[in-house]
LOKEKOL-342937 format. One record per residue (C-alpha): x, y, z; residue in one letter. Coordinates in steps of 0.2 Angstrom, whole numbers. Example, Ala and Ser with C-alpha at 12.3 -4.5 7.8 and 13.67 -1.06 7.14 Angstrom:
<nodes>
(node (62 -22 39) "A")
(node (68 -5 36) "S")
</nodes>
This chain:
<nodes>
(node (-2 0 1) "X")
(node (7 19 -4) "X")
(node (13 28 12) "X")
(node (7 45 15) "X")
(node (21 58 21) "X")
(node (14 74 26) "X")
(node (25 89 23) "X")
(node (20 102 36) "X")
(node (20 115 21) "X")
(node (24 130 29) "X")
(node (17 124 46) "X")
(node (2 119 41) "X")
(node (-1 103 39) "X")
(node (-13 91 27) "X")
(node (-7 104 13) "X")
(node (8 98 4) "X")
(node (11 76 3) "X")
(node (22 64 -5) "X")
(node (21 45 -6) "X")
(node (32 33 -5) "X")
(node (27 13 -11) "X")
(node (40 -1 -1) "X")
(node (44 -13 -18) "X")
(node (58 -29 -18) "X")
(node (70 -16 -23) "X")
(node (69 -4 -10) "X")
(node (57 12 -7) "X")
(node (50 22 -20) "X")
(node (46 37 -18) "X")
(node (34 48 -27) "X")
(node (31 68 -24) "X")
(node (44 77 -17) "X")
(node (38 93 -12) "X")
(node (47 109 -13) "X")
(node (63 110 -5) "X")
(node (59 118 7) "X")
(node (51 103 16) "X")
(node (65 93 13) "X")
(node (71 90 29) "X")
(node (52 83 34) "X")
(node (52 73 20) "X")
(node (68 63 24) "X")
(node (61 64 43) "X")
(node (46 57 38) "X")
(node (57 43 26) "X")
(node (67 37 41) "X")
(node (50 36 52) "X")
(node (45 24 38) "X")
(node (61 13 39) "X")
(node (73 20 27) "X")
(node (85 31 24) "X")
(node (85 46 12) "X")
(node (100 39 0) "X")
(node (88 21 -1) "X")
(node (78 32 -13) "X")
(node (83 24 -29) "X")
(node (68 30 -39) "X")
(node (59 45 -40) "X")
(node (40 49 -52) "X")
(node (36 67 -51) "X")
(node (15 70 -57) "X")
(node (25 86 -65) "X")
(node (38 99 -62) "X")
(node (30 112 -53) "X")
(node (39 119 -38) "X")
(node (27 109 -23) "X")
(node (28 94 -34) "X")
(node (47 91 -41) "X")
(node (55 105 -30) "X")
(node (68 94 -20) "X")
(node (70 79 -33) "X")
(node (89 85 -35) "X")
(node (91 81 -19) "X")
(node (86 60 -22) "X")
(node (96 64 -40) "X")
(node (111 71 -31) "X")
(node (112 55 -22) "X")
(node (110 44 -37) "X")
(node (93 44 -38) "X")
(node (84 41 -55) "X")
(node (68 52 -60) "X")
(node (54 49 -69) "X")
(node (44 64 -78) "X")
(node (34 70 -92) "X")
(node (45 71 -108) "X")
(node (41 88 -108) "X")
(node (44 92 -93) "X")
(node (64 84 -93) "X")
(node (71 102 -99) "X")
(node (64 111 -83) "X")
(node (74 99 -73) "X")
(node (89 100 -81) "X")
(node (89 119 -82) "X")
(node (77 124 -71) "X")
(node (82 144 -73) "X")
(node (65 146 -83) "X")
(node (53 140 -71) "X")
(node (63 148 -54) "X")
(node (62 165 -64) "X")
(node (43 161 -69) "X")
(node (40 158 -49) "X")
(node (51 172 -44) "X")
(node (39 186 -54) "X")
(node (25 179 -46) "X")
(node (32 177 -26) "X")
(node (45 189 -25) "X")
(node (55 190 -8) "X")
(node (45 174 -3) "X")
(node (56 162 -15) "X")
(node (64 155 -2) "X")
(node (55 153 15) "X")
(node (41 144 3) "X")
(node (51 133 -9) "X")
(node (69 134 -7) "X")
(node (81 130 -20) "X")
(node (79 120 -34) "X")
(node (97 115 -44) "X")
(node (99 105 -59) "X")
(node (98 86 -62) "X")
(node (110 76 -74) "X")
(node (102 71 -91) "X")
(node (106 54 -89) "X")
(node (97 52 -72) "X")
(node (79 61 -79) "X")
(node (70 47 -85) "X")
(node (56 52 -98) "X")
(node (41 42 -100) "X")
(node (28 39 -113) "X")
(node (9 39 -111) "X")
(node (5 20 -105) "X")
(node (22 14 -103) "X")
(node (25 2 -88) "X")
(node (39 6 -77) "X")
(node (48 -12 -69) "X")
(node (57 -10 -51) "X")
(node (59 -25 -43) "X")
(node (42 -33 -42) "X")
(node (33 -16 -43) "X")
(node (26 -10 -60) "X")
(node (24 9 -60) "X")
(node (9 14 -76) "X")
(node (11 32 -83) "X")
(node (-2 39 -88) "X")
(node (-1 57 -96) "X")
(node (-14 69 -90) "X")
(node (-13 86 -95) "X")
(node (-25 98 -91) "X")
(node (-17 106 -73) "X")
(node (-1 108 -85) "X")
(node (3 99 -99) "X")
(node (15 89 -93) "X")
(node (6 81 -81) "X")
(node (8 62 -75) "X")
(node (-2 52 -66) "X")
(node (6 36 -58) "X")
(node (-2 19 -56) "X")
(node (3 5 -44) "X")
(node (-9 -8 -42) "X")
(node (-27 -1 -40) "X")
(node (-20 17 -33) "X")
(node (-16 30 -43) "X")
(node (-5 44 -38) "X")
(node (-14 60 -47) "X")
(node (-1 75 -43) "X")
(node (-12 88 -46) "X")
(node (-26 84 -61) "X")
(node (-39 74 -47) "X")
(node (-39 92 -40) "X")
(node (-35 97 -20) "X")
(node (-46 92 -5) "X")
(node (-39 94 14) "X")
(node (-48 85 25) "X")
(node (-67 82 24) "X")
(node (-69 100 14) "X")
(node (-75 99 -5) "X")
(node (-63 94 -22) "X")
(node (-57 112 -30) "X")
(node (-49 114 -44) "X")
(node (-31 121 -43) "X")
(node (-29 132 -60) "X")
(node (-11 141 -60) "X")
(node (-3 149 -75) "X")
(node (1 146 -91) "X")
(node (-6 131 -98) "X")
(node (-21 128 -90) "X")
(node (-34 118 -104) "X")
(node (-49 114 -100) "X")
(node (-55 103 -113) "X")
(node (-38 92 -109) "X")
(node (-42 94 -89) "X")
(node (-61 86 -94) "X")
(node (-53 71 -105) "X")
(node (-40 68 -90) "X")
(node (-54 65 -79) "X")
(node (-63 51 -89) "X")
(node (-45 42 -92) "X")
(node (-46 42 -74) "X")
(node (-65 38 -71) "X")
(node (-61 23 -86) "X")
(node (-46 15 -73) "X")
(node (-50 2 -63) "X")
(node (-42 9 -45) "X")
(node (-48 8 -25) "X")
(node (-38 22 -21) "X")
(node (-34 41 -24) "X")
(node (-22 51 -18) "X")
(node (-19 67 -18) "X")
(node (-2 77 -16) "X")
(node (-15 91 -11) "X")
(node (-20 81 1) "X")
(node (-22 64 8) "X")
(node (-29 49 0) "X")
(node (-47 43 -2) "X")
(node (-58 30 -9) "X")
(node (-72 39 -17) "X")
(node (-66 42 -31) "X")
(node (-80 42 -45) "X")
(node (-90 55 -36) "X")
(node (-74 65 -31) "X")
(node (-70 67 -48) "X")
(node (-88 71 -53) "X")
(node (-85 87 -40) "X")
(node (-73 91 -49) "X")
(node (-78 92 -66) "X")
(node (-94 104 -58) "X")
(node (-80 114 -50) "X")
(node (-71 116 -64) "X")
(node (-85 123 -74) "X")
(node (-91 133 -60) "X")
(node (-75 142 -59) "X")
(node (-73 144 -76) "X")
(node (-90 149 -81) "X")
(node (-90 162 -65) "X")
(node (-71 171 -74) "X")
(node (-77 169 -90) "X")
(node (-85 185 -91) "X")
(node (-71 197 -81) "X")
(node (-60 190 -96) "X")
(node (-72 195 -108) "X")
(node (-75 215 -102) "X")
(node (-57 216 -98) "X")
(node (-59 217 -79) "X")
(node (-43 221 -69) "X")
(node (-35 205 -62) "X")
(node (-33 215 -45) "X")
(node (-52 217 -46) "X")
(node (-55 197 -51) "X")
(node (-44 192 -37) "X")
(node (-51 200 -23) "X")
(node (-69 194 -30) "X")
(node (-65 177 -33) "X")
(node (-57 176 -17) "X")
(node (-74 182 -8) "X")
(node (-83 169 -19) "X")
(node (-72 154 -15) "X")
(node (-69 157 1) "X")
(node (-90 159 1) "X")
(node (-91 138 -6) "X")
(node (-79 135 7) "X")
(node (-88 143 22) "X")
(node (-103 136 16) "X")
(node (-96 116 14) "X")
(node (-94 118 31) "X")
(node (-75 123 33) "X")
(node (-68 128 48) "X")
(node (-58 145 48) "X")
(node (-41 133 52) "X")
(node (-45 123 34) "X")
(node (-52 136 25) "X")
(node (-32 142 30) "X")
(node (-27 126 24) "X")
(node (-35 126 4) "X")
(node (-28 143 4) "X")
(node (-9 139 8) "X")
(node (-13 121 -2) "X")
(node (-24 132 -18) "X")
(node (-21 150 -18) "X")
(node (-37 158 -25) "X")
(node (-26 173 -35) "X")
(node (-16 158 -46) "X")
(node (-33 152 -51) "X")
(node (-38 168 -56) "X")
(node (-21 170 -66) "X")
(node (-23 152 -75) "X")
(node (-43 154 -80) "X")
(node (-39 173 -89) "X")
(node (-28 166 -98) "X")
(node (-37 151 -101) "X")
(node (-51 160 -107) "X")
(node (-38 174 -113) "X")
(node (-35 160 -128) "X")
(node (-49 152 -130) "X")
(node (-59 168 -135) "X")
(node (-42 175 -145) "X")
(node (-40 189 -133) "X")
(node (-22 186 -136) "X")
(node (-8 182 -148) "X")
</nodes>
């Protein structure tokens, strides 16, 4: 069974997770979280009976900092890093990825994410769609699942799926919400990926944000509904050219209203905001509709 390691991101539990699976050739790590959480990740690995240097295989769903930011630390110890071909260059040279994040997070970059160093090309394994990676007695199946990011992969072991961000964010007993950061949110691709996950024979779904669930179909149906709800809410503001700063304030109120209506406490709403800031979805969905409506070149 896949085990969850809580990375206690920014001092908040149940916000970002990594996952460990024990194979006959040692532990497999799925997701690393940001390097700012690396000490917590190493502690979690040790609590499961292993040392960080025992990790020889690391699978990341995509190269965003909250999912793959610490991958280089394991590569430095000789681990192979498995990713989508379109994400490989960002791991070899993360300069563009870091520059993009720095424009958003500014002087909070190091505190939130920590450093991200280049990974040697021979250690990066680009995987094909539906490819089966064999590690001892374990098969890790690769499913391309674009929508949140073009280079997104969901990894299947037995009947469990590490779904990254394409299966949404759901913390504790709260509702599922959709992480929609720029630059390549695509709602048609996301709908395809949800259909694909529904078609798999699964008994457990693992969310990086956060934890595991067994009511897979109803969860994915709820995700579809919130994607439609949020995107249709955003569209008129894009068509009217409303300034993003104004939209962000309105959208934060809208999302907080939904979370409060679901019965969440103020503490859990704060965890949702850490895991999936509302302003990021404004930027991502604005970008999507601007391209869709041909408002940008």
